[in-house]
PALUM-374904 format. One record per residue: residue number from 0; residue in three letters; z negated, x, y negated of N, C-alpha, C, CB in turn. Coordinates in nm, 2 decimals, padded with zeros to 4 digits. Glycine has a CB too. Example, Ala and Ser with C-alpha at 12.3 -4.5 7.8 and 13.67 -1.06 7.14 Angstrom:
BEGIN
   fiti   drenke     n_c3     n_c1     n_c2    ca_c3    ca_c1    ca_c2     c_c3     c_c1     c_c2    cb_c3    cb_c1    cb_c2
      0      Ala   -00.78    01.32    00.57   -00.78    01.23    00.45   -00.78    01.32    00.33   -00.90    01.13    00.45
      1      Ser   -00.71    01.28    00.22   -00.71    01.37    00.11   -00.79    01.29    00.00   -00.57    01.41    00.06
end
This chain:
BEGIN
   fiti   drenke     n_c3     n_c1     n_c2    ca_c3    ca_c1    ca_c2     c_c3     c_c1     c_c2    cb_c3    cb_c1    cb_c2
      0      Unk   -30.83    17.09   -09.52   -30.72    17.00   -09.53   -30.76    16.87   -09.45   -30.59    17.06   -09.46
      1      Unk   -30.72    16.76   -09.50   -30.75    16.63   -09.44   -30.62    16.56   -09.42   -30.84    16.54   -09.53
      2      Unk   -30.60    16.50   -09.30   -30.48    16.42   -09.26   -30.52    16.27   -09.28   -30.43    16.45   -09.12
      3      Unk   -30.45    16.20   -09.36   -30.47    16.06   -09.38   -30.36    15.99   -09.30   -30.47    16.01   -09.53
      4      Unk   -30.39    15.91   -09.21   -30.29    15.83   -09.13   -30.28    15.69   -09.19   -30.33    15.82   -08.98
      5      Unk   -30.15    15.65   -09.22   -30.13    15.52   -09.28   -30.08    15.42   -09.18   -30.03    15.54   -09.39
      6      Unk   -30.05    15.46   -09.06   -30.01    15.37   -08.96   -29.86    15.35   -08.95   -30.07    15.23   -08.99
      7      Unk   -29.79    15.36   -09.06   -29.64    15.35   -09.06   -29.59    15.44   -09.17   -29.60    15.20   -09.07
      8      Unk   -29.47    15.48   -09.15   -29.40    15.56   -09.26   -29.35    15.46   -09.37   -29.28    15.65   -09.20
      9      Unk   -29.42    15.46   -09.48   -29.38    15.38   -09.59   -29.33    15.45   -09.71   -29.50    15.29   -09.63
     10      Unk   -29.30    15.58   -09.69   -29.24    15.66   -09.79   -29.34    15.75   -09.86   -29.18    15.57   -09.89
     11      Unk   -29.28    15.85   -09.94   -29.37    15.95   -10.00   -29.46    15.89   -10.11   -29.28    16.06   -10.06
     12      Unk   -29.41    15.79   -10.19   -29.49    15.74   -10.30   -29.62    15.67   -10.24   -29.41    15.64   -10.38
     13      Unk   -29.60    15.60   -10.14   -29.72    15.53   -10.08   -29.82    15.64   -10.02   -29.68    15.44   -09.96
     14      Unk   -29.76    15.74   -09.96   -29.85    15.85   -09.91   -29.92    15.92   -10.02   -29.76    15.95   -09.82
     15      Unk   -29.85    15.95   -10.13   -29.91    16.02   -10.24   -30.02    15.93   -10.30   -29.81    16.06   -10.35
     16      Unk   -29.99    15.80   -10.32   -30.09    15.71   -10.38   -30.21    15.70   -10.29   -30.03    15.58   -10.40
     17      Unk   -30.20    15.70   -10.16   -30.31    15.70   -10.07   -30.39    15.82   -10.08   -30.26    15.68   -09.92
     18      Unk   -30.32    15.94   -10.09   -30.39    16.06   -10.11   -30.47    16.07   -10.24   -30.30    16.18   -10.10
     19      Unk   -30.41    16.02   -10.34   -30.47    16.02   -10.48   -30.60    15.93   -10.47   -30.37    15.98   -10.58
     20      Unk   -30.58    15.82   -10.41   -30.70    15.73   -10.40   -30.81    15.79   -10.33   -30.66    15.59   -10.34
     21      Unk   -30.78    15.86   -10.21   -30.88    15.93   -10.13   -30.95    16.03   -10.21   -30.82    15.99   -10.00
     22      Unk   -30.87    16.11   -10.29   -30.93    16.22   -10.37   -31.01    16.17   -10.48   -30.82    16.31   -10.42
     23      Unk   -30.96    16.07   -10.55   -31.03    16.01   -10.67   -31.17    15.95   -10.62   -30.95    15.90   -10.73
     24      Unk   -31.17    15.89   -10.50   -31.30    15.84   -10.45   -31.40    15.95   -10.43   -31.28    15.76   -10.32
     25      Unk   -31.35    16.07   -10.41   -31.44    16.19   -10.39   -31.46    16.28   -10.51   -31.39    16.27   -10.27
     26      Unk   -31.41    16.23   -10.63   -31.43    16.30   -10.75   -31.34    16.42   -10.78   -31.57    16.35   -10.75
     27      Unk   -31.23    16.43   -10.71   -31.13    16.54   -10.73   -31.07    16.52   -10.87   -31.02    16.54   -10.63
     28      Unk   -31.06    16.63   -10.95   -31.01    16.62   -11.08   -30.87    16.66   -11.10   -31.10    16.70   -11.17
     29      Unk   -30.82    16.75   -11.02   -30.68    16.80   -11.03   -30.61    16.80   -10.90   -30.69    16.95   -11.09
     30      Unk   -30.49    16.75   -10.90   -30.41    16.74   -10.78   -30.27    16.79   -10.80   -30.40    16.59   -10.73
     31      Unk   -30.22    16.86   -10.70   -30.08    16.91   -10.72   -30.00    16.87   -10.60   -30.09    17.07   -10.73
     32      Unk   -29.88    16.83   -10.62   -29.79    16.79   -10.52   -29.67    16.89   -10.51   -29.73    16.64   -10.54
     33      Unk   -29.63    16.91   -10.39   -29.51    17.00   -10.37   -29.44    16.94   -10.25   -29.56    17.15   -10.34
     34      Unk   -29.31    16.91   -10.27   -29.23    16.85   -10.16   -29.19    16.95   -10.06   -29.11    16.78   -10.22
     35      Unk   -29.15    16.91   -09.94   -29.12    16.99   -09.83   -28.99    17.07   -09.86   -29.10    16.91   -09.71
     36      Unk   -28.90    17.02   -09.95   -28.78    17.09   -09.98   -28.79    17.18   -10.10   -28.67    16.99   -10.00
     37      Unk   -28.91    17.20   -10.15   -28.93    17.29   -10.27   -28.96    17.43   -10.23   -29.04    17.23   -10.36
     38      Unk   -28.92    17.52   -10.31   -28.95    17.66   -10.29   -29.01    17.71   -10.42   -28.82    17.75   -10.26
     39      Unk   -29.15    17.70   -10.43   -29.21    17.74   -10.55   -29.21    17.89   -10.58   -29.36    17.70   -10.55
     40      Unk   -29.21    17.93   -10.71   -29.21    18.07   -10.75   -29.35    18.12   -10.72   -29.17    18.08   -10.90
     41      Unk   -29.36    18.25   -10.70   -29.49    18.31   -10.68   -29.58    18.28   -10.80   -29.48    18.47   -10.66
     42      Unk   -29.70    18.25   -10.78   -29.79    18.22   -10.89   -29.79    18.08   -10.95   -29.78    18.32   -10.99
     43      Unk   -29.70    17.99   -10.89   -29.68    17.86   -10.95   -29.81    17.78   -10.96   -29.58    17.78   -10.87
     44      Unk   -29.90    17.78   -10.86   -30.02    17.70   -10.86   -30.12    17.76   -10.96   -30.08    17.70   -10.72
     45      Unk   -30.13    17.89   -10.97   -30.22    17.95   -11.07   -30.17    17.91   -11.21   -30.23    18.10   -11.06
     46      Unk   -30.04    17.91   -11.24   -29.98    17.88   -11.37   -30.01    17.73   -11.40   -29.83    17.90   -11.37
     47      Unk   -30.00    17.64   -11.30   -30.03    17.50   -11.32   -30.17    17.48   -11.35   -29.98    17.42   -11.20
     48      Unk   -30.26    17.55   -11.28   -30.40    17.54   -11.30   -30.44    17.58   -11.44   -30.48    17.62   -11.19
     49      Unk   -30.38    17.69   -11.49   -30.41    17.74   -11.62   -30.36    17.65   -11.73   -30.34    17.88   -11.64
     50      Unk   -30.25    17.59   -11.71   -30.19    17.49   -11.80   -30.28    17.37   -11.81   -30.05    17.45   -11.77
     51      Unk   -30.33    17.32   -11.69   -30.42    17.21   -11.68   -30.55    17.23   -11.75   -30.44    17.17   -11.54
     52      Unk   -30.61    17.35   -11.73   -30.73    17.39   -11.80   -30.72    17.40   -11.95   -30.78    17.53   -11.74
     53      Unk   -30.61    17.45   -11.99   -30.58    17.46   -12.14   -30.56    17.33   -12.21   -30.46    17.55   -12.16
     54      Unk   -30.49    17.23   -12.14   -30.46    17.10   -12.20   -30.46    17.00   -12.09   -30.33    17.11   -12.28
     55      Unk   -30.57    16.94   -12.05   -30.57    16.85   -11.94   -30.47    16.73   -11.96   -30.71    16.79   -11.93
     56      Unk   -30.41    16.70   -11.85   -30.31    16.59   -11.85   -30.21    16.61   -11.74   -30.23    16.59   -11.99
     57      Unk   -30.09    16.57   -11.76   -29.99    16.59   -11.66   -29.91    16.72   -11.69   -29.89    16.47   -11.65
     58      Unk   -29.90    16.80   -11.59   -29.83    16.93   -11.60   -29.71    16.93   -11.50   -29.92    17.05   -11.58
     59      Unk   -29.59    16.97   -11.55   -29.48    16.98   -11.46   -29.41    17.11   -11.49   -29.38    16.86   -11.49
     60      Unk   -29.38    17.18   -11.38   -29.31    17.30   -11.39   -29.16    17.29   -11.41   -29.34    17.39   -11.28
     61      Unk   -29.09    17.39   -11.43   -28.95    17.39   -11.45   -28.88    17.35   -11.31   -28.89    17.53   -11.50
     62      Unk   -28.79    17.27   -11.32   -28.72    17.22   -11.19   -28.58    17.27   -11.20   -28.73    17.07   -11.18
     63      Unk   -28.54    17.34   -11.09   -28.40    17.38   -11.08   -28.35    17.33   -10.95   -28.39    17.54   -11.08
     64      Unk   -28.22    17.29   -10.95   -28.16    17.23   -10.83   -28.05    17.33   -10.78   -28.10    17.10   -10.86
     65      Unk   -28.04    17.34   -10.65   -27.94    17.41   -10.58   -27.82    17.32   -10.55   -27.98    17.48   -10.46
     66      Unk   -27.83    17.19   -10.59   -27.73    17.09   -10.56   -27.68    17.03   -10.70   -27.78    16.98   -10.47
     67      Unk   -27.57    17.07   -10.75   -27.53    17.02   -10.88   -27.48    16.88   -10.87   -27.41    17.11   -10.93
     68      Unk   -27.47    16.82   -10.75   -27.43    16.68   -10.74   -27.54    16.58   -10.75   -27.36    16.66   -10.61
     69      Unk   -27.67    16.63   -10.78   -27.78    16.55   -10.79   -27.81    16.53   -10.94   -27.90    16.61   -10.72
     70      Unk   -27.89    16.42   -10.97   -27.93    16.40   -11.12   -27.99    16.53   -11.18   -28.02    16.29   -11.13
     71      Unk   -28.08    16.60   -11.11   -28.15    16.71   -11.17   -28.04    16.83   -11.18   -28.26    16.76   -11.08
     72      Unk   -27.96    16.85   -11.08   -27.86    16.95   -11.09   -27.76    16.93   -11.20   -27.79    16.97   -10.96
     73      Unk   -27.73    16.80   -11.23   -27.63    16.77   -11.33   -27.69    16.76   -11.47   -27.56    16.65   -11.29
     74      Unk   -27.82    16.78   -11.48   -27.89    16.76   -11.61   -27.92    16.62   -11.64   -27.80    16.82   -11.72
     75      Unk   -27.92    16.53   -11.54   -27.94    16.39   -11.56   -28.08    16.36   -11.61   -27.92    16.32   -11.43
     76      Unk   -28.18    16.43   -11.56   -28.32    16.41   -11.61   -28.34    16.45   -11.75   -28.42    16.48   -11.52
     77      Unk   -28.27    16.56   -11.78   -28.28    16.61   -11.92   -28.22    16.51   -12.02   -28.21    16.75   -11.93
     78      Unk   -28.10    16.46   -11.99   -28.03    16.37   -12.08   -28.10    16.23   -12.08   -27.88    16.36   -12.04
     79      Unk   -28.14    16.19   -11.96   -28.20    16.06   -11.95   -28.34    16.05   -12.01   -28.20    16.01   -11.81
     80      Unk   -28.42    16.15   -11.99   -28.56    16.14   -12.04   -28.59    16.25   -12.14   -28.65    16.16   -11.92
     81      Unk   -28.50    16.33   -12.19   -28.52    16.43   -12.29   -28.61    16.54   -12.24   -28.59    16.36   -12.41
     82      Unk   -28.61    16.56   -12.11   -28.69    16.67   -12.06   -28.62    16.80   -12.07   -28.73    16.64   -11.91
     83      Unk   -28.69    16.90   -12.11   -28.62    17.04   -12.12   -28.63    17.11   -11.99   -28.69    17.12   -12.23
     84      Unk   -28.55    17.07   -11.90   -28.54    17.14   -11.77   -28.42    17.23   -11.76   -28.54    17.04   -11.65
end
């Protein structure tokens, strides 16, 4: 594990982009993100790796929300982007 210090909290997108840049500079081919408020199912990383190996590209697992007042919980992503979540 490597800790990248950015000097100031500029949000998760900036942190992820910095991490991706660091990994890309070192030739990493596959990256997985998991937020602190996520509870992945057993075997999620192996399933993502298998999907990536079968068809390289962007892979996203099923997203369920415990908060129906959010866009994901209310089906907002599904209706807005046509995602089958």
